[in-house]
RODO-2510 file (C-alpha; in nm, 4 decimals, decimal comma):
residues 215
     n   res          X          Y          Z
     1     x    -3,7462    -6,5393    -3,4615
     2     x    -4,0169    -6,7918    -3,4256
     3     x    -3,8266    -6,8613    -3,0947
     4     x    -3,7611    -6,5557    -3,0285
     5     x    -4,1798    -6,4035    -3,0568
     6     x    -4,2743    -6,7487    -2,8698
     7     x    -4,1049    -6,6252    -2,5464
     8     x    -4,2320    -6,2882    -2,5864
     9     x    -4,5806    -6,4319    -2,6486
    10     x    -4,5293    -6,6964    -2,3475
    11     x    -4,8628    -6,8779    -2,4389
    12     x    -4,9318    -7,2374    -2,5154
    13     x    -5,1427    -7,1629    -2,8164
    14     x    -5,2223    -6,9002    -3,0003
    15     x    -5,4846    -6,8401    -3,3122
    16     x    -5,3015    -6,7265    -3,6282
    17     x    -5,4767    -6,4085    -3,6405
    18     x    -5,3999    -6,2828    -3,3096
    19     x    -5,0102    -6,3544    -3,4104
    20     x    -5,0280    -6,1374    -3,7330
    21     x    -5,1674    -5,8804    -3,5255
    22     x    -4,9342    -5,9169    -3,2600
    23     x    -4,6421    -5,9419    -3,4716
    24     x    -4,6893    -5,6855    -3,6325
    25     x    -4,8621    -5,3923    -3,4257
    26     x    -4,7260    -5,5160    -3,1381
    27     x    -4,3979    -5,5984    -3,1815
    28     x    -4,4058    -5,3984    -3,4880
    29     x    -4,1753    -5,6568    -3,6379
    30     x    -4,3344    -5,7267    -3,9757
    31     x    -4,6485    -5,5761    -4,2141
    32     x    -4,9240    -5,7476    -4,1376
    33     x    -4,8402    -5,8813    -4,4924
    34     x    -4,4934    -5,9590    -4,4261
    35     x    -4,6180    -6,1364    -4,0418
    36     x    -4,9367    -6,3684    -4,2591
    37     x    -4,5895    -6,5074    -4,5027
    38     x    -4,3624    -6,5042    -4,2203
    39     x    -4,6390    -6,7783    -4,0035
    40     x    -4,6941    -6,9460    -4,3351
    41     x    -4,3326    -7,0168    -4,3639
    42     x    -4,2967    -7,1336    -3,9871
    43     x    -4,5573    -7,3790    -4,0659
    44     x    -4,4513    -7,4870    -4,3741
    45     x    -4,0981    -7,5486    -4,1952
    46     x    -4,2284    -7,7578    -3,9033
    47     x    -4,1742    -7,4731    -3,6395
    48     x    -4,5505    -7,3733    -3,5616
    49     x    -4,8394    -7,6341    -3,5993
    50     x    -5,1436    -7,5450    -3,6915
    51     x    -5,4092    -7,7355    -3,5937
    52     x    -5,7710    -7,7680    -3,7274
    53     x    -5,9242    -7,4434    -3,5925
    54     x    -5,6198    -7,2654    -3,7060
    55     x    -5,4379    -7,2582    -3,3710
    56     x    -5,0371    -7,2327    -3,3767
    57     x    -4,8396    -7,4077    -3,1150
    58     x    -4,4501    -7,4237    -3,0942
    59     x    -4,3040    -7,7352    -3,2649
    60     x    -4,1945    -8,0528    -3,0181
    61     x    -3,8530    -7,9518    -3,0901
    62     x    -3,9255    -7,5960    -3,0326
    63     x    -4,0538    -7,5647    -2,7117
    64     x    -3,7856    -7,7810    -2,5989
    65     x    -3,5536    -7,5493    -2,6789
    66     x    -3,7686    -7,2640    -2,5335
    67     x    -3,8110    -7,5272    -2,2151
    68     x    -3,4350    -7,5373    -2,1569
    69     x    -3,3841    -7,1603    -2,2063
    70     x    -3,6591    -7,0721    -1,9205
    71     x    -3,4288    -7,3568    -1,7024
    72     x    -3,1188    -7,1483    -1,7771
    73     x    -3,2387    -6,8127    -1,6761
    74     x    -3,3788    -6,9548    -1,3726
    75     x    -3,0694    -7,0439    -1,2845
    76     x    -2,8339    -6,7344    -1,4757
    77     x    -3,1358    -6,4964    -1,2407
    78     x    -3,0639    -6,7215    -0,9057
    79     x    -2,7777    -6,6870    -0,9462
    80     x    -2,7688    -6,2902    -0,9822
    81     x    -2,9786    -6,2852    -0,6963
    82     x    -2,7595    -6,4156    -0,4759
    83     x    -2,4743    -6,2589    -0,5590
    84     x    -2,6629    -5,9443    -0,4631
    85     x    -2,7494    -6,0972    -0,1948
    86     x    -2,3336    -6,1836    -0,1079
    87     x    -2,2883    -5,8309    -0,1784
    88     x    -2,5121    -5,6669     0,0733
    89     x    -2,4816    -5,9045     0,3355
    90     x    -2,1045    -5,8056     0,3010
    91     x    -2,1766    -5,4945     0,2871
    92     x    -2,4085    -5,5233     0,5756
    93     x    -2,1222    -5,6742     0,7412
    94     x    -1,8510    -5,3984     0,7110
    95     x    -2,1231    -5,0936     0,8062
    96     x    -2,2293    -5,2947     1,0854
    97     x    -1,8780    -5,3322     1,2423
    98     x    -1,8709    -4,9809     1,1180
    99     x    -1,7221    -4,8573     1,4492
   100     x    -1,4563    -5,0915     1,5177
   101     x    -1,0497    -4,9610     1,3964
   102     x    -1,0234    -5,1674     1,0913
   103     x    -1,3189    -5,0412     0,9328
   104     x    -1,2331    -4,6631     1,0271
   105     x    -0,8849    -4,6935     0,9061
   106     x    -1,0095    -4,8536     0,5567
   107     x    -1,3227    -4,6356     0,5291
   108     x    -1,1017    -4,3373     0,4824
   109     x    -0,9418    -4,4741     0,1924
   110     x    -1,2774    -4,5787     0,0103
   111     x    -1,4664    -4,4038    -0,2478
   112     x    -1,8688    -4,4596    -0,2856
   113     x    -1,9141    -4,8261    -0,4090
   114     x    -1,5412    -4,9314    -0,3915
   115     x    -1,6550    -5,1897    -0,1047
   116     x    -1,9535    -5,3169    -0,3129
   117     x    -1,7429    -5,3408    -0,6179
   118     x    -1,4336    -5,5103    -0,3603
   119     x    -1,6569    -5,7979    -0,2696
   120     x    -1,6885    -5,9283    -0,6380
   121     x    -1,3822    -5,9610    -0,6614
   122     x    -1,3029    -6,3278    -0,6250
   123     x    -1,1031    -6,4606    -0,2779
   124     x    -0,9247    -6,6959    -0,5426
   125     x    -0,8314    -6,4277    -0,7167
   126     x    -0,6139    -6,2738    -0,4691
   127     x    -0,2686    -6,4214    -0,4083
   128     x    -0,1039    -6,2918    -0,1001
   129     x     0,2598    -6,3606    -0,0937
   130     x     0,3944    -6,2342     0,2028
   131     x     0,2065    -6,0670     0,4666
   132     x     0,4139    -5,9308     0,7726
   133     x     0,3339    -5,7000     1,0450
   134     x     0,6852    -5,7137     1,1939
   135     x     0,8989    -5,6255     0,8921
   136     x     0,5718    -5,4495     0,7875
   137     x     0,5521    -5,5071     0,4068
   138     x     0,2509    -5,6647     0,1969
   139     x     0,3225    -5,8214    -0,1088
   140     x    -0,0147    -5,9707    -0,3422
   141     x    -0,0736    -6,0555    -0,7242
   142     x    -0,4549    -5,9950    -0,8683
   143     x    -0,5780    -6,2016    -1,1396
   144     x    -0,7552    -5,9551    -1,3131
   145     x    -0,8815    -5,9791    -1,6781
   146     x    -0,4872    -5,9035    -1,7905
   147     x    -0,3316    -6,2650    -1,8543
   148     x    -0,0426    -6,0673    -1,6925
   149     x    -0,1861    -6,0701    -1,2581
   150     x    -0,1332    -5,7387    -1,1164
   151     x     0,1176    -5,6716    -0,8340
   152     x     0,0701    -5,4574    -0,4581
   153     x     0,3351    -5,4252    -0,3080
   154     x     0,2749    -5,1996     0,0767
   155     x     0,6427    -5,1504     0,2947
   156     x     0,5531    -4,9182     0,5412
   157     x     0,9457    -4,9033     0,6685
   158     x     0,9300    -4,7177     0,2497
   159     x     0,6600    -4,5357     0,2841
   160     x     0,5220    -4,6973    -0,0585
   161     x     0,2456    -4,8394    -0,2155
   162     x     0,2822    -5,0080    -0,5249
   163     x    -0,0227    -5,1478    -0,7837
   164     x    -0,0859    -5,1503    -1,1155
   165     x    -0,4449    -5,1971    -1,1801
   166     x    -0,6288    -4,8961    -1,4457
   167     x    -0,7936    -4,7212    -1,1718
   168     x    -0,5655    -4,7138    -0,9510
   169     x    -0,3229    -4,5880    -1,2093
   170     x    -0,5701    -4,3405    -1,3778
   171     x    -0,7412    -4,1899    -1,0713
   172     x    -0,6931    -4,3030    -0,7188
   173     x    -0,3227    -4,3169    -0,6611
   174     x    -0,3056    -3,9569    -0,7454
   175     x    -0,5928    -3,9000    -0,4106
   176     x    -0,3938    -4,1797    -0,2226
   177     x    -0,7470    -4,4054    -0,2690
   178     x    -0,7837    -4,7544    -0,2464
   179     x    -0,9308    -4,9243    -0,5757
   180     x    -1,1183    -5,2748    -0,5387
   181     x    -0,8565    -5,4968    -0,5255
   182     x    -0,6775    -5,3083    -0,2805
   183     x    -0,9637    -5,2665    -0,0440
   184     x    -1,0820    -5,6926    -0,1234
   185     x    -0,6779    -5,7500    -0,0176
   186     x    -0,7658    -5,5747     0,3692
   187     x    -1,0804    -5,7351     0,3541
   188     x    -0,8882    -6,0439     0,3377
   189     x    -0,6082    -5,9572     0,5548
   190     x    -0,8678    -5,8757     0,8105
   191     x    -1,0142    -6,2735     0,8291
   192     x    -0,6038    -6,4029     0,8433
   193     x    -0,5058    -6,1128     1,1278
   194     x    -0,7184    -5,8366     1,2176
   195     x    -0,4613    -5,6492     1,4108
   196     x    -0,1924    -5,7211     1,1954
   197     x    -0,3977    -5,5266     0,8984
   198     x    -0,5196    -5,2618     1,1300
   199     x    -0,1575    -5,2129     1,1829
   200     x    -0,0450    -5,2038     0,8107
   201     x    -0,3593    -4,9411     0,7736
   202     x    -0,2874    -4,7186     1,0638
   203     x     0,1016    -4,6407     0,9581
   204     x    -0,0566    -4,5457     0,6055
   205     x    -0,3276    -4,2931     0,7546
   206     x    -0,1087    -4,2027     1,0602
   207     x     0,1746    -4,0531     0,7547
   208     x    -0,0353    -4,0728     0,4395
   209     x     0,0919    -3,7561     0,3075
   210     x     0,4608    -3,9367     0,3331
   211     x     0,3287    -4,2155     0,1398
   212     x     0,3885    -4,2322    -0,1999
   213     x     0,1391    -4,4360    -0,3542
   214     x     0,3362    -4,5818    -0,6630
   215     x     0,1899    -4,6450    -1,0799
***
């Protein structure tokens, strides 16, 4: 609790009565009487150091713990910032070339926000087992939150698109839309062979009413 309070007040030191006021009337953690008792115990246990002027500061151990917490938070924040930048860049790249055939075809299968969720899927989560534009077959696995990977099977000859994630089963399949896994798969296929990936999308789009989106 002492460390929690210090994370909030963010001061090198504070006078006892200022801390009582902050705990009681700003943070609403304790009554003034209980706040005074809490501070007394914190000092007794060595969590807080009181000098001759009734100023309180963190013990060396807690000060080090707070410093390490700040470092950890900084890393987490930078990670989130970099991740957001990556999402923006991927989305921008998708939109910048929005007039090309691949993007136009893929967008037809995406609901709002799906592309943003797709770029969050790790490249390593997708295992492309078969990608053969000549035999018109795609087979892939997606490592999601479950132990058993999801499967993706696409056959333009049979006009079947099969996938088994919950989002696809409950929301996307009936409307013949792609989930984030299918969107990510085609983004990866585009990197391998844009012409081949476009050909698959074109075949699905052309006869979409004859296709079965199997769950």
